C-alpha positions as CSV (number, residue, x, y, z in Angstrom):
1,M,-21.8,133.4,-5.5
2,N,-21.6,136.8,-7.2
3,V,-24.2,138.9,-5.4
4,N,-24.1,141.4,-8.3
5,H,-26.2,138.9,-10.4
6,V,-29.6,139.6,-8.9
7,Y,-32.9,139.4,-10.6
8,R,-36.2,140.8,-9.4
9,I,-39.6,139.6,-10.7
10,G,-41.9,142.5,-10.0
11,P,-45.4,143.5,-11.0
12,Q,-44.1,145.3,-14.1
13,G,-41.7,142.5,-15.2
14,W,-38.1,141.5,-14.7
15,Q,-35.2,143.7,-13.6
16,F,-31.6,142.7,-13.5
17,I,-28.9,144.3,-11.2
18,Q,-25.3,143.9,-12.1
19,G,-22.6,146.0,-10.6
20,N,-23.9,149.6,-10.1
21,E,-26.5,149.3,-12.9
22,W,-30.0,147.9,-13.2
23,V,-31.8,147.2,-16.5
24,D,-35.2,145.7,-17.5
25,A,-34.6,142.1,-18.4
26,P,-36.6,139.7,-20.7
27,P,-38.7,137.2,-18.7
28,W,-37.4,133.7,-18.1
29,P,-33.9,134.4,-19.6
30,R,-31.3,131.7,-20.2
31,L,-28.6,132.3,-17.5
32,S,-24.9,131.5,-17.9
33,H,-23.9,132.8,-14.5
34,P,-25.0,132.1,-10.9
35,A,-27.9,134.3,-9.8
36,L,-30.2,135.3,-7.0
37,V,-33.9,135.6,-8.1
38,V,-36.5,137.3,-5.9
39,L,-40.2,136.9,-6.5
40,D,-41.7,140.3,-5.6
41,T,-45.2,140.4,-7.1
42,D,-48.6,141.5,-5.7
43,D,-50.3,138.2,-6.4
44,V,-48.2,136.3,-3.8
45,P,-50.1,136.8,-0.5
46,S,-48.2,136.5,2.8
47,D,-49.5,136.5,6.4
48,V,-49.0,135.2,10.0
49,W,-51.7,132.7,11.0
50,R,-52.1,130.6,14.2
51,F,-53.3,127.0,14.1
52,E,-54.1,124.2,16.6
53,G,-52.5,120.9,15.9
54,K,-49.1,119.5,14.8
55,P,-46.6,121.8,13.0
56,E,-46.0,118.9,10.5
57,F,-49.3,119.7,8.9
58,A,-48.7,123.4,8.6
59,S,-48.5,123.5,4.8
60,A,-51.7,121.4,4.3
61,L,-53.6,123.5,6.8
62,I,-52.5,126.8,5.2
63,E,-53.2,125.6,1.7
64,K,-56.8,124.6,2.6
65,R,-57.5,128.0,4.3
66,V,-55.9,130.0,1.5
67,R,-58.2,128.3,-1.0
68,T,-61.2,128.7,1.3
69,E,-60.6,132.4,1.7
70,G,-59.9,132.8,-2.1
71,L,-56.5,134.4,-1.7
72,V,-55.1,132.3,-4.5
73,E,-57.1,130.8,-7.5
74,G,-56.7,127.1,-7.6
75,A,-54.0,125.1,-5.9
76,A,-51.1,126.9,-4.2
77,H,-47.5,126.1,-3.1
78,I,-47.1,127.1,0.5
79,V,-43.7,128.6,1.6
80,V,-43.2,128.5,5.3
81,H,-40.8,131.3,6.2
82,R,-40.9,131.0,10.0
83,L,-42.8,128.8,12.5
84,I,-43.1,129.1,16.3
85,K,-44.5,126.2,18.4
86,S,-46.9,126.8,21.3
87,P,-48.4,124.4,23.9
88,S,-51.7,124.3,21.9
89,G,-50.4,124.6,18.4
90,F,-48.2,126.8,16.3
91,Q,-47.9,130.2,14.6
92,V,-46.5,130.4,11.1
93,F,-45.4,133.2,8.7
94,F,-46.0,132.0,5.1
95,S,-46.4,132.9,1.5
96,A,-48.7,131.3,-1.0
97,V,-47.5,131.0,-4.6
98,A,-50.0,129.9,-7.3
99,I,-49.1,126.4,-8.4
100,E,-48.7,127.4,-12.0
101,T,-46.3,130.2,-11.1
102,W,-44.4,127.9,-8.7
103,Q,-44.0,125.1,-11.3
104,R,-42.8,127.4,-14.0
105,L,-40.3,129.2,-11.6
106,S,-38.9,126.1,-10.1
107,G,-38.6,124.4,-13.5
108,W,-36.9,127.4,-15.0
109,A,-34.4,127.6,-12.1
110,S,-33.5,123.9,-12.3
111,Q,-32.7,124.2,-16.1
112,Q,-30.1,127.0,-15.7
113,A,-26.4,126.2,-16.4
114,D,-25.3,127.6,-13.0
115,H,-26.7,127.9,-9.5
116,C,-30.0,129.9,-9.5
117,V,-31.4,130.5,-6.0
118,V,-35.0,131.6,-5.8
119,M,-36.6,133.5,-2.9
120,T,-39.8,135.5,-2.2
121,S,-39.8,139.1,-0.9
122,A,-41.5,137.9,2.3
123,G,-38.5,135.7,2.9
124,L,-36.3,138.8,2.8
125,L,-38.7,140.5,5.1
126,C,-38.1,138.1,8.0
127,S,-34.6,137.0,7.2
128,G,-32.3,137.5,10.2
129,I,-35.0,139.1,12.4
130,K,-34.8,137.8,16.0
131,A,-37.1,138.1,18.9
132,G,-37.6,141.8,19.8
133,Q,-36.9,143.0,16.2
134,G,-38.9,143.9,13.1
135,R,-38.5,145.1,9.5
136,V,-40.4,147.3,7.1
137,L,-39.8,146.8,3.3
138,V,-41.1,149.2,0.6
139,S,-41.4,147.7,-2.9
140,E,-42.7,150.2,-5.4
141,R,-46.1,151.1,-3.9
142,H,-46.4,148.2,-1.5
143,L,-45.3,148.3,2.2
144,S,-44.9,145.2,4.4
145,L,-44.0,144.9,8.1
146,F,-42.9,141.7,9.9
147,V,-42.5,141.8,13.7
148,H,-41.2,139.1,16.0
149,T,-42.0,139.9,19.6
150,E,-40.8,137.9,22.6
151,A,-44.0,135.8,22.5
152,S,-45.3,135.8,18.9
153,M,-45.1,137.1,15.3
154,A,-47.2,139.7,13.4
155,F,-47.5,140.8,9.8
156,F,-49.0,144.0,8.3
157,S,-49.2,145.4,4.8
158,A,-50.4,148.5,3.1
159,H,-50.7,149.6,-0.5
160,A,-50.3,153.2,-1.7
161,L,-53.4,154.5,-3.5
162,G,-52.9,157.1,-6.1
163,Q,-49.7,158.5,-7.6
164,G,-46.8,160.6,-6.2
165,G,-44.8,160.4,-3.1
166,G,-47.6,161.5,-0.9
167,A,-49.5,158.3,-1.6
168,V,-46.5,156.3,-0.3
169,L,-46.3,158.4,2.8
170,G,-50.0,157.9,3.4
171,A,-49.5,154.1,3.1
172,A,-46.6,154.3,5.6
173,Q,-48.9,156.2,8.1
174,L,-51.6,153.6,7.6
175,L,-49.1,150.7,8.2
176,G,-47.8,152.4,11.3
177,S,-51.3,153.0,12.7
178,N,-52.3,149.4,12.2
179,A,-49.2,148.0,13.8
180,R,-49.1,150.5,16.7
181,G,-50.8,148.1,19.2
182,V,-48.4,145.3,18.5
183,L,-45.3,147.5,18.5
184,S,-46.3,148.9,21.9
185,L,-46.2,145.4,23.4
186,G,-42.4,144.9,22.8
187,N,-40.0,146.6,25.2
188,K,-37.1,148.2,23.3
189,L,-38.3,146.8,20.0
190,R,-35.8,147.4,17.3
191,L,-37.3,148.2,13.9
192,E,-35.5,148.8,10.6
193,L,-36.8,150.1,7.3
194,G,-35.5,149.6,3.7
195,G,-36.6,149.7,0.1
196,L,-36.5,146.9,-2.4
197,W,-37.6,149.0,-5.4
198,G,-39.2,152.1,-6.6
199,L,-37.9,155.1,-4.6
200,Q,-35.7,157.6,-6.5
201,S,-33.8,159.5,-3.7
202,E,-32.5,158.8,-0.3
203,T,-34.6,161.6,1.2
204,D,-37.7,159.5,0.3
205,W,-36.6,156.9,2.8
206,V,-36.3,159.4,5.6
207,D,-39.8,160.8,4.8
208,V,-41.3,157.3,4.8
209,A,-39.5,156.5,8.2
210,D,-40.8,159.7,9.7
211,A,-44.4,159.1,8.5
212,F,-44.3,155.6,9.9
213,A,-42.8,156.8,13.2
214,Q,-45.5,159.5,13.7
215,A,-48.3,156.9,13.3
216,S,-46.8,154.0,15.2
217,D,-44.8,155.8,17.9
218,T,-41.8,153.6,16.9
219,T,-38.9,155.1,14.9
220,P,-37.3,152.6,12.5
221,V,-33.6,152.6,11.6
222,L,-32.8,153.0,7.9
223,M,-31.1,150.0,6.4
224,P,-27.9,150.7,4.3
225,A,-28.9,151.0,0.7
226,A,-26.8,151.0,-2.5
227,A,-27.5,153.3,-5.5
228,Y,-28.2,151.8,-8.9
229,T,-28.6,153.7,-12.2
230,G,-30.3,152.6,-15.4
231,G,-32.8,153.6,-18.1
232,G,-35.5,154.1,-15.5
233,G,-33.5,156.6,-13.3
234,L,-31.9,156.1,-9.9
235,V,-32.9,153.4,-7.4
236,H,-31.6,153.1,-3.8
237,S,-32.2,149.4,-2.9
238,V,-31.3,146.9,-0.2
239,L,-32.3,144.0,-2.5
240,P,-28.9,142.6,-3.5
241,A,-27.3,142.7,0.0
242,L,-30.5,141.4,1.7
243,A,-30.9,138.6,-0.9
244,A,-27.3,137.4,-0.5
245,S,-27.7,137.2,3.3
246,A,-31.1,135.5,3.1
247,A,-30.2,132.9,0.5
248,Q,-29.0,130.2,2.9
249,T,-32.2,130.2,5.0
250,Q,-34.9,131.4,2.6
251,A,-34.1,129.7,-0.7
252,L,-37.0,127.8,-2.2
253,N,-34.8,125.4,-4.2
254,P,-34.6,121.7,-3.4
255,G,-32.1,120.7,-0.7
256,V,-29.4,119.5,-3.2
257,D,-29.4,122.9,-5.0
258,R,-29.2,124.8,-1.7
259,L,-26.3,122.7,-0.6
260,A,-24.5,123.3,-3.9
261,W,-25.0,127.0,-3.5
262,R,-23.7,127.0,0.1
263,A,-20.7,124.9,-1.0
264,E,-19.8,127.5,-3.6
265,S,-20.3,130.4,-1.1
266,W,-17.9,128.6,1.3
267,V,-15.1,128.4,-1.3
268,G,-14.2,132.1,-0.8
269,R,-14.0,131.6,2.9
270,F,-12.0,128.5,2.7
271,T,-9.6,130.2,0.2
272,A,-9.1,133.1,2.7
273,V,-8.5,130.7,5.6
274,T,-6.1,128.6,3.5
275,A,-4.1,131.7,2.6
276,V,-3.9,132.7,6.3
277,V,-2.9,129.2,7.3
278,A,-0.2,129.2,4.5
279,I,1.2,132.5,5.7
280,G,1.2,131.2,9.2
281,L,3.0,128.0,8.2
282,V,5.7,130.0,6.3
283,G,6.3,132.1,9.3
284,L,6.3,129.0,11.6
285,G,8.9,127.4,9.2
286,I,11.2,130.4,9.4
287,F,10.8,130.6,13.2
288,S,11.4,126.8,13.5
289,G,14.5,127.1,11.3
290,Q,15.9,129.8,13.5
291,Q,15.1,127.8,16.7
292,A,16.8,124.7,15.2
293,Q,19.9,126.6,14.3
294,Q,20.1,128.0,17.9
295,Q,19.7,124.5,19.4
296,R,22.4,123.1,17.1
297,Q,24.8,125.8,18.3
298,S,23.9,125.2,21.9
299,A,24.4,121.4,21.5
300,A,27.8,122.0,19.9
301,A,28.9,124.2,22.8
302,S,27.7,121.6,25.4
303,L,29.5,118.8,23.6
304,K,32.7,120.7,23.6
305,A,32.4,121.4,27.3
306,L,31.7,117.7,28.0
307,Q,34.8,116.6,26.0
308,Q,36.9,119.0,28.0
309,L,35.5,117.6,31.3
310,E,36.1,114.0,30.2
311,A,39.7,114.9,29.4
312,R,40.2,116.4,32.8
313,I,38.8,113.3,34.5
314,Q,41.0,111.1,32.5
315,A,44.0,113.1,33.4
316,V,43.2,112.8,37.1
317,N,42.7,109.0,36.9
318,T,46.2,108.5,35.4
319,I,47.8,110.1,38.5
320,E,49.1,107.4,40.9
321,A,48.5,108.1,44.6
322,S,51.5,108.1,46.9
323,E,51.8,105.2,49.4
324,R,51.9,107.6,52.2
325,L,48.4,108.8,51.4
326,V,46.8,105.3,51.7
327,P,46.4,105.4,55.6
328,V,45.0,108.9,55.3
329,A,42.5,107.7,52.7
330,E,41.4,104.7,54.8
331,F,40.9,107.0,57.9
332,A,38.8,109.4,55.8
333,Q,36.7,106.5,54.5
334,R,35.9,105.4,58.1
335,L,35.0,108.9,59.0
336,D,32.6,109.1,56.0
337,S,31.1,105.7,56.8
338,G,30.4,106.8,60.3
339,A,28.9,110.0,59.2
340,R,26.7,108.0,56.8
341,Y,25.4,105.9,59.7
342,D,24.4,108.9,61.8
343,P,21.1,107.7,63.5
344,I,19.7,111.2,63.7
345,E,20.1,111.7,59.9
346,L,18.6,108.3,59.2
347,L,15.5,109.0,61.4
348,N,15.0,112.3,59.7
349,T,15.2,110.6,56.4
350,L,12.7,107.9,57.4
351,K,10.3,110.5,58.8
352,A,10.5,112.6,55.7
353,H,9.6,109.7,53.3
354,A,7.3,107.5,55.3
355,G,4.2,109.5,54.7
356,A,0.7,109.0,56.2
357,D,0.4,105.4,54.9
358,I,3.6,104.0,56.6
359,R,4.3,103.7,60.3
360,I,7.9,103.0,61.4
361,Q,8.0,100.6,64.4
362,R,11.6,100.0,65.1
363,V,15.1,101.0,63.9
364,R,18.2,99.0,65.0
365,L,21.9,99.3,64.1
366,E,23.5,95.8,63.5
367,S,26.5,94.3,61.8
368,N,26.6,91.7,59.1
369,Q,27.8,88.2,59.8
370,Q,31.5,89.1,59.2
371,G,31.1,92.1,61.6
372,K,32.7,94.4,59.1
373,T,29.7,96.2,57.7
374,K,27.2,98.2,59.6
375,I,23.5,97.6,58.8
376,Y,20.4,99.3,59.9
377,R,17.3,97.2,60.3
378,V,14.0,99.0,59.8
379,D,10.7,97.4,60.7
380,G,7.4,99.0,59.8
381,V,3.8,98.5,58.8
382,A,2.0,99.9,55.7
383,A,-1.7,100.7,55.5
384,L,-3.9,98.3,53.6
385,D,-4.0,98.8,49.9
386,A,-0.9,101.1,50.2
387,S,1.6,99.0,48.2
388,G,2.3,102.1,46.1
389,A,3.4,104.0,49.2
390,V,5.9,101.3,50.1
391,V,7.3,101.4,46.6
392,R,7.7,105.2,46.8
393,F,9.3,104.8,50.3
394,V,11.9,102.4,49.0
395,N,12.7,104.5,46.0
396,A,13.1,107.6,48.2
397,L,15.6,105.7,50.5
398,Q,17.6,104.5,47.5
399,T,17.8,108.1,46.2
400,A,19.0,109.2,49.6
401,G,22.0,106.8,49.3
402,W,20.8,103.6,50.9
403,S,20.9,100.0,49.5
404,L,17.8,98.1,50.7
405,K,17.4,94.3,51.2
406,A,14.0,92.9,52.1
407,V,14.0,90.4,55.1
408,D,11.4,88.5,57.0
409,P,9.3,91.0,59.0
410,T,9.3,90.5,62.8
411,D,5.6,91.5,62.9
412,S,2.9,89.2,61.5
413,A,0.3,92.0,61.0
414,P,-1.0,92.7,57.5
415,G,1.3,95.1,55.7
416,A,4.3,94.5,57.9
417,F,7.7,94.8,56.3
418,S,11.4,94.8,57.3
419,Y,14.4,96.0,55.3
420,E,18.2,96.0,55.9
421,L,19.8,99.3,55.0
422,V,23.4,99.6,53.9
423,A,25.0,102.9,53.0
424,S,25.9,102.7,49.4
425,V,26.8,106.1,47.8
426,A,26.6,109.6,49.0
427,P,23.0,110.9,48.8
428,A,22.0,113.2,46.0
429,K,22.4,116.9,46.8
430,S,19.5,119.1,46.0
């Protein structure tokens, strides 16, 4: 959505803002571009009312009271800007648009070739305002104030009587005086002030803020405004920026039209995200290519070293041992076998890997039936539901260089086990 295409429907007619210029526009124009349209006329009353009952009936209750009090002639379309529930009912900030105006405006917006989002100035007044905040908007000679305290909402308005800047300052003082009681209830209440239309210099905003602060004892912060030039002179307005930020929450269009506008506004964000992701993927591709090249070089070096090691092993295997070395080798083998059957080493190994779920009952050194091979017999008991501990125990002994054979346990207790341990290979060195 191009926020430069903004239309204002004011008491004196239509104005159109594009770029840094504003011009008077013919009413109900045929649009060929997306646009934001703000209804800012004096015949659209707004207020904050409190009701008892269910919030679902808010529009009907407001419409009945609006007609009873004569705020709008005939039927009205109720726009609910904000609603706060309470234990006994609800409080609502609303605008009432005459049904004829509403039907013509909504029908015109739906017939445009591109997205046309419609809002009211009261919607801009409360858009983005959180608890503990408030906003003052000045539109030509009309001033409005919306406040959202920690517990409730409040709305005040004042109209400048007479001509000249002094009349606007008088209206600002009246507005501040009327709202002083509500503003004093909020601790550290943050208030901002901006102009939708009509003021001709930035110093006017400062004067209005000072006049309001003197009467309310609350100093508002000036909202950033952009300057627009045209046939009617110079206007400093927050209208385009405020309308763009409020469109998603304050649009009066049907749900499908609001969704379409949001989808279009997301396109720019998705495009930016896609660009960032694309740049990241390009960088990742370059980095991955460099990493792959380094890994290929490392693998080639490892393969070369492995080939050299295999060649050396093959050369050693082809050497025939001298017959005089055979007795020496047999003697060394016996020494190694005896060292492997060191009972102290075995007990330390069993203790290290038994854990809390296994209790070793007995360890005996035996010989096999031929009497040539030494065998350790280990009897133990595992705790109930500790089969996993036994599996880990067996794997640990195998890693330590023992070959295990399960035999009938000597104990009949649940969890009893017996294994024959034969030294197989040298244990793995850590």
